[in-house]
C-alpha positions in Angstrom: 16.2 -0.9 9.0 16.0 2.1 10.2 12.8 4.6 9.8 15.6 7.3 8.7 17.2 5.1 6.1 13.6 3.9 4.9 12.6 4.7 1.5 8.8 4.5 1.9 9.5 6.7 5.3 11.7 9.3 3.6 8.9 9.1 0.4 6.3 9.8 3.3 8.3 12.9 4.4 8.7 14.6 0.9 12.6 13.6 0.9 12.0 11.5 -2.8 9.3 12.6 -5.0 6.4 10.2 -6.0 3.3 10.3 -7.9 1.0 10.9 -5.5 -2.6 9.6 -5.3 -3.5 10.9 -1.4 -2.0 12.1 1.3 -2.8 13.6 4.7 -0.9 13.3 8.5 -1.2 9.8 8.7 -1.2 8.0 5.5 0.1 8.3 2.2 -0.9 6.8 -1.6 1.5 6.4 -4.2 1.5 4.9 -7.8 3.8 1.9 -8.0 7.0 2.9 -9.8 6.5 -1.0 -11.3 2.6 -1.6 -12.1 1.7 -5.2 -11.9 -1.8 -4.1 -13.0 -3.7 -1.0 -15.1 -4.2 0.9 -11.7 -1.6 0.0 -8.7 -1.0 2.0 -5.9 0.7 1.7 -2.7 -1.2 2.7 1.1 1.3 3.5 3.7 0.8 4.6 7.3 3.6 7.7 7.8 4.5 6.2 10.7 7.3 3.7 10.3 5.7 0.1 11.2 8.4 -2.4 9.6 5.7 -5.5 8.9 2.3 -6.3 9.3 3.5 -8.6 11.8 4.7 -5.5 13.8 1.0 -3.9 14.6 -0.1 -3.3 17.7 -3.2 -1.9 19.4 -2.2 1.3 18.5 -2.1 0.8 15.2 -5.5 0.1 14.9 -6.9 3.8 14.0 -4.2 3.9 11.0 -5.1 0.8 9.8 -8.3 1.6 9.5 -8.0 4.4 7.6 -6.1 2.5 5.1 -8.8 0.0 4.5 -11.8 2.9 4.5 -9.7 5.1 2.1 -8.6 1.8 -0.4 -12.2 1.7 -2.1 -12.5 5.5 -2.7 -9.2 6.0 -3.7 -9.3 2.7 -6.3 -12.5 4.0 -8.1 -11.1 7.4 -8.4 -8.2 6.0 -10.1 -10.4 3.6 -12.8 -11.4 0.3 -10.5 -15.0 0.7 -10.4 -15.5 -3.0 -10.7 -13.6 -4.4 -7.9 -9.9 -3.9 -7.2 -7.6 -6.7 -4.8 -5.9 -5.7 -1.9 -2.0 -7.4 -1.5 0.0 -7.2 2.2 2.9 -8.9 1.7 4.8 -9.5 5.1 8.2 -10.5 6.1 10.3 -12.9 4.3 8.1 -15.5 3.6 5.6 -12.8 2.5 8.2 -11.7 0.0 8.0 -8.3 1.2 10.8 -6.2 -0.2 10.5 -3.2 1.8 10.7 -3.2 4.9 7.6 -0.7 5.6 4.2 -1.8 6.0 2.5 -1.2 2.7 -0.4 -1.9 0.6 -0.8 -2.7 -2.9 -4.2 -1.7 -4.6 -4.3 -3.4 -7.6 -7.4 -3.0 -10.2 -8.2 -1.0 -13.2 -11.0 -2.1 -15.9 -9.5 -5.4 -17.2 -9.9 -8.8 -14.3 -6.6 -9.5 -12.7 -6.8 -13.0 -12.9 -6.7 -16.0 -9.7 -3.9 -15.5 -7.1 -3.5 -18.8 -6.1 -3.9 -22.3 -8.6 -7.4 -24.0 -7.1 -7.6 -27.0 -6.7 
């Protein structure tokens, strides 16, 4: 999918409305349209990066910015006692939208285990 047709690129350009959590020149954070937790928003770089597997050294700044924003935004959205970050990558990682994005999930209730413990 090209950046022109990418739904997250269109959101970043303001062509599609979203419930914004945060925005600056490099990053957009917005509420997930199908939340899986009390708090569930996405952090995306405005630059089109298809997956985490395509990240290059030049992306360090924006990825670092996203990681630094996640805790502050999670707290501001009501995740005072922790949160979970998820980055699905590629087909095997069940990535639905081919634009790098970080799911931030949290709230007041425990999220439960991601994987069964052996």
